[in-house]
C-alpha positions in Angstrom: 51.4 47.9 -13.0 48.7 47.8 -10.4 50.0 47.6 -6.9 49.2 44.3 -5.2 50.4 45.1 -1.6 48.6 48.4 -0.8 45.7 47.8 1.6 42.3 48.9 0.3 38.9 49.1 1.8 36.8 46.2 0.8 33.3 47.1 -0.4 30.3 45.5 1.4 26.9 45.0 -0.2 23.4 44.1 1.1 20.6 43.1 -1.2 18.7 45.7 -3.2 15.0 45.3 -2.8 12.2 47.8 -3.5 14.7 50.7 -4.1 16.7 50.2 -0.9 19.9 48.3 0.1 19.0 46.0 2.9 20.8 43.3 4.9 19.8 39.7 4.7 17.3 38.4 7.2 20.0 36.2 8.8 22.9 38.7 8.4 25.1 36.2 6.7 27.7 37.2 4.0 30.2 35.8 1.6 33.3 37.2 0.0 34.5 37.4 -3.6 38.1 37.1 -4.7 40.1 39.2 -7.2 41.6 36.4 -9.4 44.5 38.6 -10.5 45.8 39.0 -7.0 44.1 36.1 -5.2 42.9 38.4 -2.5 39.5 39.3 -1.2 37.6 41.9 -3.3 34.4 42.5 -1.3 31.6 41.1 0.9 28.0 40.4 -0.2 24.8 39.3 1.3 24.2 35.5 1.5 20.5 35.5 0.8 18.0 33.1 2.2 14.5 32.0 0.9 13.0 34.8 3.0 15.2 37.4 1.3 14.1 36.1 -2.1 10.5 36.2 -0.9 10.9 39.9 0.0 12.4 40.7 -3.5 9.6 38.9 -5.3 7.0 40.8 -3.2 8.6 44.1 -4.1 8.6 43.2 -7.8 4.9 42.3 -7.6 4.2 45.6 -5.9 5.9 47.4 -8.7 3.8 45.6 -11.3 0.6 46.5 -9.5 1.8 50.1 -8.9 3.8 52.6 -10.8 5.4 50.3 -13.4 2.1 48.6 -14.3 0.4 51.9 -14.7 3.0 53.4 -17.2 2.2 53.3 -20.9 4.4 51.1 -23.1 5.9 54.2 -24.7 6.8 55.6 -21.3 8.4 52.3 -20.3 10.4 52.3 -23.6 11.7 55.8 -23.0 12.9 54.8 -19.5 14.8 51.8 -20.9 16.5 54.1 -23.3 17.4 56.6 -20.5 18.8 53.7 -18.5 21.0 52.8 -21.5 22.4 56.3 -21.5 23.2 56.1 -17.8 25.0 52.8 -18.1 27.1 54.0 -21.1 28.1 57.1 -19.0 29.4 54.8 -16.3 30.9 52.1 -18.5 34.5 52.4 -17.2 33.5 52.1 -13.6 31.3 49.1 -14.2 33.9 47.5 -16.4 36.6 48.0 -13.8 34.7 46.3 -11.0 33.9 43.4 -13.3 37.5 43.0 -14.5 38.6 43.1 -10.9 36.2 40.3 -10.0 36.4 38.0 -13.0 39.9 38.7 -14.5 38.7 39.5 -18.0 40.3 42.4 -19.8 39.1 45.9 -18.8 38.8 46.8 -22.5 36.3 44.0 -23.0 34.3 44.6 -19.9 34.1 48.3 -20.5 33.1 47.8 -24.1 30.3 45.4 -23.1 29.0 48.0 -20.6 29.0 50.6 -23.4 27.2 48.5 -25.9 24.3 47.5 -23.7 22.9 50.9 -24.5 22.1 49.4 -28.0 20.1 46.6 -26.4 18.1 49.0 -24.2 17.4 51.4 -27.1 16.3 48.5 -29.3 14.0 46.8 -26.8 12.8 50.2 -25.5 11.7 50.9 -29.1 9.8 47.6 -29.2 7.9 48.3 -26.0 5.1 50.1 -27.8 5.1 47.7 -30.8 3.5 44.8 -28.8 0.1 44.4 -30.3 -2.8 42.0 -30.2 -5.0 41.1 -33.2 -8.6 40.8 -34.2 -9.6 37.2 -35.2 -12.0 36.9 -38.1 -14.9 34.5 -37.2 -17.8 32.9 -39.0 -20.3 34.8 -36.9 -20.0 38.5 -37.8 -21.8 39.5 -34.6 -18.9 38.3 -32.4 -15.8 40.3 -31.8 -12.8 38.2 -30.8 -9.5 39.9 -30.2 -6.3 39.1 -28.3 -4.2 41.0 -25.8 -0.5 40.4 -25.2 0.2 40.7 -21.5 3.4 40.4 -19.3 4.0 37.1 -17.5 4.7 38.8 -14.2 7.9 38.5 -12.2 10.9 37.1 -14.0 13.8 35.5 -12.1 17.1 36.2 -13.9 20.2 34.3 -12.9 23.4 35.5 -14.7 27.0 34.1 -14.8 30.3 35.8 -14.0 31.9 36.0 -17.4 29.9 38.9 -18.9 27.7 40.0 -16.0 26.4 43.3 -17.4 25.9 42.2 -21.0 24.1 39.0 -20.1 22.0 40.7 -17.5 20.8 43.3 -20.0 20.3 40.7 -22.7 18.0 38.9 -20.3 16.3 41.9 -18.7 15.7 44.3 -21.6 13.1 42.2 -23.5 11.4 41.2 -20.2 11.1 44.8 -19.2 10.0 45.9 -22.6 7.2 43.4 -22.3 6.1 45.0 -19.0 7.5 42.4 -16.5 9.4 43.1 -13.3 12.7 41.4 -12.3 14.5 39.7 -9.5 18.1 39.5 -10.5 20.5 37.0 -8.9 24.1 37.7 -10.1 26.9 35.2 -9.8 28.6 35.1 -6.4 31.9 35.7 -8.3 30.8 39.0 -9.9 27.9 40.4 -7.9 28.9 44.1 -7.6 27.9 45.4 -11.1 24.3 44.3 -10.6 23.9 46.9 -7.9 25.3 49.6 -10.2 22.8 48.6 -12.9 19.8 48.8 -10.6 20.8 52.1 -9.1 21.3 53.5 -12.6 17.9 52.2 -13.6 16.3 54.1 -10.8 18.4 57.2 -11.6 17.0 57.0 -15.1 13.4 57.0 -13.7 12.5 53.3 -13.6 10.4 52.9 -10.5 11.8 51.2 -7.4 11.0 47.5 -7.2 10.9 46.9 -10.9 14.4 45.5 -10.7 15.6 43.9 -7.4 18.9 42.2 -6.6 19.5 39.3 -4.3 23.0 37.8 -4.0 24.2 34.4 -2.8 25.1 31.0 -3.9 23.2 28.0 -5.2 20.7 28.0 -2.3 19.7 31.5 -3.2 19.2 30.6 -6.8 17.2 27.5 -5.8 14.8 29.7 -3.7 14.3 32.0 -6.7 13.7 29.1 -9.1 11.2 27.4 -6.8 9.3 30.6 -5.8 5.6 30.4 -6.6 5.5 34.1 -7.4 8.1 33.9 -10.2 6.5 33.3 -13.6 9.6 32.5 -15.5 13.3 31.8 -15.0 16.0 33.1 -17.3 19.4 31.3 -16.7 22.8 31.5 -18.3 25.3 29.0 -17.1 26.4 25.4 -17.1 24.4 22.5 -18.6 24.2 20.7 -15.3 22.8 23.7 -13.5 20.4 24.3 -16.4 19.0 20.8 -16.3 18.4 21.2 -12.5 16.7 24.6 -13.0 14.5 23.3 -15.8 13.3 20.3 -13.7 12.6 22.5 -10.6 10.8 25.2 -12.6 8.9 22.6 -14.6 7.6 20.9 -11.5 5.5 24.0 -10.9 4.9 24.6 -14.6 7.1 27.8 -14.8 8.7 28.6 -18.1 12.5 28.8 -18.7 14.9 30.4 -21.1 18.2 28.6 -20.8 21.5 29.5 -22.4 23.9 26.8 -21.4 27.3 25.4 -22.4 29.0 24.8 -25.7 31.8 22.8 -27.3 31.9 24.8 -30.5 33.6 23.7 -33.6 35.8 26.1 -35.6 36.4 24.6 -39.1 39.3 25.7 -41.3 39.1 24.5 -44.9 42.2 24.4 -47.2 40.9 27.3 -49.3 40.6 29.6 -46.3 42.5 32.9 -46.0 45.0 31.6 -43.4 45.8 34.9 -41.7 42.1 35.6 -41.3 41.4 32.1 -40.0 44.4 32.1 -37.7 43.2 35.3 -36.0 39.7 33.9 -35.8 40.7 30.6 -34.2 43.0 32.4 -31.7 40.3 34.9 -30.8 37.7 32.2 -30.6 39.4 30.4 -27.8 41.9 32.7 -26.1 39.9 35.9 -26.0 38.5 36.1 -22.4 40.8 33.2 -21.5 38.3 30.8 -23.1 35.7 31.8 -20.5 32.8 32.2 -22.9 30.0 29.8 -23.8 30.7 30.3 -27.5 34.5 29.5 -27.2 35.7 27.7 -30.3 37.3 25.0 -28.3 37.4 22.4 -31.1 39.4 23.5 -34.2 39.2 21.2 -37.2 41.8 21.9 -39.8 42.1 20.4 -43.3 45.0 17.9 -43.5 46.5 19.7 -46.4 47.3 22.8 -44.3 47.2 21.2 -40.8 50.8 21.1 -39.9 51.6 24.6 -41.2 48.5 26.1 -39.6 48.8 24.5 -36.2 52.4 25.5 -36.0 51.4 29.1 -36.6 48.7 28.8 -33.9 51.2 27.5 -31.4 53.7 30.2 -32.1 51.1 32.9 -31.6 49.6 31.3 -28.5 53.1 31.3 -26.8 53.3 35.1 -27.5 50.1 36.0 -25.8 50.9 38.5 -23.0 49.4 37.5 -19.6 49.1 40.1 -16.9 46.9 42.5 -15.0 43.6 42.8 -17.0 43.4 46.5 -16.1 46.6 47.2 -18.1 46.2 48.1 -21.8 49.2 45.9 -22.8 47.7 42.7 -21.3 46.2 40.3 -23.9 44.8 37.7 -21.5 44.1 37.9 -17.8 43.6 35.1 -15.2 40.8 32.6 -15.1 38.1 33.7 -12.7 38.5 31.3 -9.8 40.8 28.8 -8.2 38.3 26.1 -9.0 38.5 27.0 -12.6 42.3 27.0 -12.6 42.2 23.5 -11.0 39.7 22.3 -13.6 41.9 23.5 -16.5 44.9 21.7 -15.0 42.9 18.5 -14.4 41.3 18.3 -17.8 44.6 18.9 -19.6 46.2 16.2 -17.4 43.4 13.8 -18.2 43.7 14.5 -21.9 47.4 13.6 -21.8 46.6 10.4 -19.9 44.2 9.5 -22.7 47.0 9.9 -25.3 46.8 13.5 -26.3 49.9 15.7 -26.8 50.5 19.3 -25.9 51.7 21.7 -28.6 52.0 24.5 -26.0 50.9 25.5 -22.5 49.1 23.2 -20.1 50.5 24.7 -16.9 49.7 27.3 -14.3 51.4 30.5 -15.6 53.8 32.6 -13.5 53.1 36.3 -13.9 55.5 38.8 -12.2 53.9 40.7 -9.4 50.9 38.3 -9.2 52.2 35.1 -7.6 48.8 34.3 -6.2 46.9 35.0 -9.4 44.9 32.3 -11.2 46.7 32.4 -14.5 46.8 29.5 -16.9 48.9 29.2 -20.0 47.3 29.4 -23.4 47.1 25.7 -24.3 46.8 23.8 -27.5 46.2 20.0 -27.5 46.3 17.6 -30.4 46.2 13.9 -31.1 42.9 13.6 -29.4 40.1 11.2 -30.2 36.4 12.1 -30.7 35.4 10.2 -27.5 38.1 11.8 -25.3 36.8 13.6 -22.2 38.3 16.9 -23.3 36.6 16.7 -26.7 33.1 16.3 -25.1 33.1 18.4 -22.0 33.3 22.2 -21.7 36.6 23.3 -20.2 35.7 27.0 -20.0 39.4 27.9 -20.0 42.1 28.8 -22.6 42.4 25.3 -24.0 42.1 24.5 -27.7 41.9 21.0 -29.2 43.1 20.8 -32.8 42.2 17.9 -35.2 42.9 17.3 -38.9 40.2 16.2 -41.4 40.2 15.0 -44.9 36.8 15.8 -46.5 33.6 17.8 -46.0 31.4 14.9 -44.7 34.0 13.8 -42.2 34.3 17.3 -40.6 30.6 17.7 -40.6 30.2 14.5 -38.6 33.0 15.6 -36.2 31.5 19.1 -35.7 28.0 17.7 -35.0 29.3 14.9 -32.9 28.6 16.6 -29.6 25.6 16.9 -27.3 26.1 20.7 -27.4 24.9 23.0 -30.2 25.5 26.6 -29.3 27.8 28.0 -32.0 30.1 27.0 -34.9 32.5 28.8 -37.2 34.0 28.0 -40.6 36.7 29.6 -42.7 36.5 29.2 -46.5 36.5 31.1 -49.7 33.9 28.7 -51.2 30.6 30.4 -50.3 28.5 27.6 -51.8 30.1 25.2 -49.4 29.8 27.7 -46.5 26.1 28.2 -46.8 25.4 24.5 -47.4 27.4 23.7 -44.3 25.7 26.5 -42.3 22.3 24.7 -42.9 23.7 21.3 -41.9 25.6 22.4 -38.7 23.6 21.7 -35.6 24.2 25.0 -33.9 22.1 28.0 -33.0 24.7 30.5 -34.4 27.0 29.9 -37.4 29.8 32.3 -38.3 31.4 32.3 -41.8 34.9 33.9 -42.0 34.3 35.5 -38.6 33.8 34.4 -35.0 32.4 35.6 -31.7 30.0 38.2 -33.0 26.6 39.1 -31.4 24.1 41.9 -32.0 21.0 43.1 -30.1 18.8 42.5 -33.1 20.0 39.0 -34.1 18.6 36.0 -32.2 21.0 34.0 -30.1 20.6 30.6 -28.4 21.5 27.0 -28.6 20.4 23.7 -30.1 20.4 20.4 -28.2 22.0 20.6 -24.7 23.0 24.2 -25.2 19.7 25.6 -24.2 16.1 26.5 -24.7 14.8 29.7 -26.2 16.4 32.8 -27.7 17.7 36.1 -26.5 18.2 39.2 -28.7 16.0 40.1 -31.7 12.3 40.9 -31.8 11.3 37.3 -31.0 12.9 37.6 -27.6 10.1 39.8 -26.4 7.6 37.2 -27.4 9.0 34.9 -24.8 8.0 37.2 -22.0 4.4 37.6 -23.0 1.2 35.6 -22.6 -1.8 35.9 -24.9 -5.4 36.5 -23.7 -8.3 35.9 -26.0 -11.4 38.1 -25.5 -14.8 37.3 -27.0 -17.8 39.7 -27.2 -21.2 39.2 -28.6 -22.2 42.5 -30.3 -25.7 41.4 -31.5 -29.0 41.1 -29.7 -29.7 37.4 -30.6 -30.3 35.2 -27.6 -28.0 32.2 -27.6 -30.2 29.8 -25.6 -28.6 26.3 -25.6 -32.0 24.7 -24.8 -33.8 26.0 -27.9 -33.5 23.5 -30.8 -32.7 25.1 -34.1 -33.0 23.0 -37.3 
């Protein structure tokens, strides 16, 4: 077990701008906390608007300088080289992320390894961005289009999967030829510095990717900066609405991947062991701290009692502990505020008439008395309008509800303002594909859950977001089209000469 009492030197970080680590203009800092131990992990720059301004200026300089002058093929090869560097350092990156957000080292390390696939994919697309020639009535006129980068992209990423989400956001933007100002979560800021240093070690010019750290004020300065062409944000619905309004006020574009309240539907013809594993993984993997968490499970009444009993037995057996240890199955939630939110939302659900099948309390883990651990929790006897059925918990809390027929469960699943993902478990493929078309969600899984790929689009319906990451269409969202017209003939086009 990791020792919790031995004193260690706390890392300290400045911003990373134009290829150099620099202090903030005001010299202010903030600290991050290790949620497993409850102790300080490190100190980071609390950036002001002037720091953001310096980062945006560095990104523009890179666009006008070395990055802008590289061919698309050269850019693509550099992205691929960056992917190799990250994969080589995956354990180190995963460890610092696990220490900062409490998720399992196995998951954080795996995410750091697989981002290589994203960088290879989008690196390969960099020289596939093409314009087109437009056929016109007048044969003497050549009209063609160019696809050009937007400019500087502001990327704001959350704490739950910092490396994966940063690369999902940055890879298509860089493949399109843009430059980046990255603002990581104040909870997990450290890995962003590793990514930018490895990018430059791979040959990506200084200033193409810049990092500014801080809290909401830092993000606000980035969103409102006139030199930022687009904002890419992953986080809460409330923050996303605020960002969209602020960016929209200056006509800047946004890609937003926001919250979810995803339904996981188990029909009576499902393979129960497969469905059981999928429902458990859908909510308790990563302690429920994923936007795609299957937090609402709907189970056919014929199998409800038996299935839910099995879920509760398995949930009680989940091993909580140090996320750096191989035997640990679930680590702490990321912050004290999240722990308090979990407790509060479960308490409110009980006040509204729900009952607990298991969990619902802060967990006691030997050796980590100050850790932010919460018991795997299953709630039932909820109503569709209960607070916990409509708001994202972002913790290890599952609500289970019986249903009687297909139309009823479809209405229940779609009865939310969110629409990020949904899952279903059935052996009836006709039903499965019919349901997939009618579910109001950007991603639908059939007999599986929590799967993503670099070449498959991902994003939400309704309040779950705007735009898509992953897949070839992601690059399109970082380009603008220029139409060029050229008269090739000698005819004088005089508007004052009347032609009949």
